[in-house]
N, C-alpha and C positions, 0 to 999 in steps of 0.2 A: 472217242476212239481215234487214236492217232495213226495206227498202223494196222494193215490187214494183209496177211499172207496166207499161204497154204501149208499144210502138213501132210506128207505122204508116208505111209508105211512101206510102200514099195512092194506090195504083195505080187507074187507071180505064181502061176500054176500051169502045168502042161496040159491044158484043157482047150478044146476047140471053142468053148464059150468065153474064154478069157482073151482080152486084148494084150495081155502081158504074160507070155508063156515060158519065159526063161529068165535067168538072172541077167543076161545081157540085155534083154528087153527092158527089164526093170531099171537098169542103170541108164541106158541110152534114152528111154522115155522120160526119166527123171530130169535129165539135162534138157531135153526138148521142152518139157513143161515149165521149167524154170525160165527158159528163154521166152516162151510164150507169155508167162505171167509178168515178166518185166515189160514186155511190149504192151500189155494191157494196163500197166500202171500199178500193179500190186507191189507191196512193200517188202515181202519176204518169201523165200522158198526154203522150207524146213523139212527135214527127213528123220524118220524114226530109225533106230538101230536095234536089230534083234539078231542074236547069234543062233546057229543051228536051226534056222528057219528059212522058208522060201520067201524071204523079205530082204530089204536092204540091210547090209551088215557093216562092212568096213567103210567108214564114212569119208575118210580124207581124200582118197582118189576121186570120189564123186564131187566133193565140195571144191576141190581144186579144178576139176574139169568145168564145173558150172562157173567158177570164178573166172576162168579163161574165156568163157563164151558169153558172159554178161558184163555189164558195167555199172549198174546202179542198185540192183535188188540186193537186199540182205540175204545171206546164205547161212542157214543154221541147222541145228539138230534138235530133236525133241523126243528122246534124249539118248546120249551115249551112256552105257552101263559101265560105271567105274570099277565094278568088280573084275572086269576083264582087261583093264588097261594097265600098261606099264606107264606110269605118269611121266617119267623123263622122256621116253620115246614119243609119247603123245605130245609133249611140248614141241618137239621137233616137227612132227607132222602138222600140228595146228599152226605153228609159226610159218611153215612153208605155204600151207593152203591160204592163210590170211594174206601173206605177201602177194601171192598170185592174184587174189581177189581184190587187192588194193584196200585192205582193212575193212572188209564187209562181213567177216565171219561173226556169227552170234551162236556160240556153242552152248547148247543145253546138255547138261550132264546129270547123272543121278545114281542112286544106289541100285537102280534096276527094278525089273518087274518079274513076275513068274515067268519061267522060261521053258524051253522045249525039252531040255534034258536035266538030269539031276546034277546039281552043283556044277553047271557047265564051266564056270570060271576055273575049276580045277584042271580042266583039259587045256587051258591056256597057261598052266603052270603058276596059278595064283592060289595061295593057301593062307587063310587067316592066321595071324600070329596067335600065340598063346593068350587065351582070355578074350579073343575077338570072335565075333560071328561075321558072316559075309557082309552085313550092312556096315559094321564098324570098319572092315577092311576097305569097303568102297569109300567111306569118309576119310580114312587115312590116305588112300590113293589121291583123293581130291585135294587134301591139304598139301600134299607134296606137289601136285600139279600146279596149284595156285601159287605156291612159293616159287617154283622154278619159272613160272610165267613172268614174274616180276622183272626178270632180266638181270638180277644181281649175280656177280661172280661168286662161286662157291667151290670150284674144283681146282686143286693144286696143279699148276702147270708142270710139265716135264722139263727139267733143266736142259735137256738136249732134244728139243722137239723136231719133228720132221719139217715143220714150217714155222716161220717166226710167229710168236704170240704177242698180243697186246699186253701191256703191263698188268700185274695183279692177278687175282683169281679169275678163272674162266667161267663163263656162263654157257648154257646150251644155245647153240645156233641152229637155224636162223632165229633171231629174236624179232617179234613183231610188236612194235610199240603200240600200246593201247588195247591189245587183245585181252589183257587181264580184266579190264572193265566190261568186257563183252562175254563174260561167262555167266551162264544161268543154271540154277539148280531146279530140277524137276521134283517138286515136293507133293507128297500125298497127305501130309499132316501139318497142323499148325506149328508143332515143335520144330520140325525140320525146316519149315519156312523161316522161323526165327533164327535158327542156326545158320541158314544161308545168308540171312541179312547181316548177322554179326561178322561173317567172313567176307562180306562185300560182293556177293553174287546176286544177280538179278533172279527173278522168280518166274518159273513156269508152272502152271497148274493145268492139269489135263482134263479129260472128260470123265475121270474117276477120282475119287478121294476116299480115304478111310472115313468111315461114318463115325464122326466124333460127337454129334449132337442129335442125330435123327432128323434133321431138317433137310429140305431139298438141296441138291448139289450147289446150285448157284448161291444160296444163302451161306452155306458152309465155306464156299470158296471166297465169298466177299469178306467173311470174318477172317479167313486165312490171310487174305491180302492186307487187310487192315493191321493184323498182328505183325505181318512182315514189315510194313512201312513203319510201324512204331518201333520195332527192334532196329531197323535201319537208322532211324533218327537218333535213337539212343547210342548206337555205335559211333556216330559222328563221322561217317565217311564223307569224302570231299567231292562226291558226284551223286547225281540223282539216279535212283534205281529204275529199272523197267520191270513190268509185269505182263506176262502173256497168259491167255487161257485158250484152250482148244474147244471147238464146237463143230458138230456135224450140222451144217446149214445148207439147205437147197432151196433156191428160188424157183418156183414153178412158173416158167415163162414160155414153155413149148410143150408140144404133145409128147416129145421124148422124155422131158422132165416128169410129166404127169405119169407116163408109163413106168418110169423107174421109181419115183418117190411120191407119187400122188395118192397112194392108198393109205397113208398114215400107218398107225400101228405101233409107233415107238414115241408117243407124245408125253410119256411120264418117265421120271427117273426110275431106275430099277435098283434093287439091293441084291448083292451077291457076296461071295467069299472068295478072295484071291488066294487064300490058303486056309488051313483048317481053323485058324484062330482069328483071321482078320476080316471083319465085315467092312464092305465098301459100298459106296453109293456111285452108281454109273449114270451119267447124264443122259438126258433125252436127246433125240434128234429133232431138228426143226426143218419142216418142209411145208411151204405154203406159197400163195401168191405174194408178191412183194409187199403190198400194203399191210396185209395181215402179219407177214413175217417181221416187219419193222416194229409193229406193236408188241409182238411176242418177245422180241429181243430187247426192247426197251424195259421190259419187266424183269430181265435177267440181271440181278444185282452184281454178279461178278463181271459181266461185260462192262457195266458202268464203272467198276473200280479199276479195271485193267486199262493199259494203254495199247496193248497189242492183241489182236484176235487172229488165231490160226484156224483156218478152215480145213478140216480133215476131208481129204478127197478120195473118191473111189478109183484108185489109179488103174485098176484092171479094165475100166471102161474106155481107156485110151486117152491119148494126149488131147485130141480135138474136143472130146466131150468134157474132159476136165477143165480145159481152157474156157469152154462155154460156162461151166459151173462157176468158175472164178469171175468171169466177166459179168455174169448176171448179178452176182452179189455186189460187185464194185459199181455197176451201173444203176441198179434198181433199188438196192437195199442200203449200202454203205452210206450214201449221203444223208439218209434219214437217221443214221446213228451218229452224225456229226463228223464223219470222215471227210477230210479235205474241205 
């Protein structure tokens, strides 16, 4: 395992029992947790994007703010729903945030997941073309986004511009060199993992996957990763891909950890339906004393196949406790998995 970071959904709720009671709390605490994680030596700070929800949504102001407050840690998403995105404008936002961060952005994008409202992307003025569904629209948006990220000129300049232009066709500015190789696709199936490989995107695999074989999540993910790497090799790209997986992992090293997570109860994968047709396998949580945790995680085949592990954090428990969760994994568990 080369890299360990955290993944936050940025939940907030106006409840006296929550440490994150407003959207402002979620955003500002996300910045503080990224700063704390960098100080602890973590490799990445990643954030989920959900629309119409009391969670983190518009990612680029947050990523830019974290980029300005940190200097080393990777800053990413897991994932941005491409059904909602204007791909050309997204190139501008991503380029600006990556330049502010000094080239540390790792953008996870995807077709998206079940959402809070019906066809929410329509409220963002996105409509599938004739013969498309929303998933195909997301892939079309993605392909335009990737093409524009290359930084090649494509727009005909005005012969009488307000400001002087460089020669030739114009590209979207600001352009951040190298960002194109730091785009990840959040995949729930083997087929979309292979599609991502052909397009030269890195792979993100979450704590759920479409149930394609009936096997445990970690075995299905390991097969998915191997299929991705085989497709990447066949495509002949000129750089090595990266693969991340997400897990809920808690090292029990204090009485507070034991109170929150020491009761067990979610030690097996579960099966559910994310819509009326799609059966999915949802990964178990891990919570144990460090020595036992290391042995459990060594048996997780997907962790062995991936190079990056993202720890899902309970952000509503506050910055200090989440920093403790990350520190406990880095200090007591990660070395046993070969980290550093």
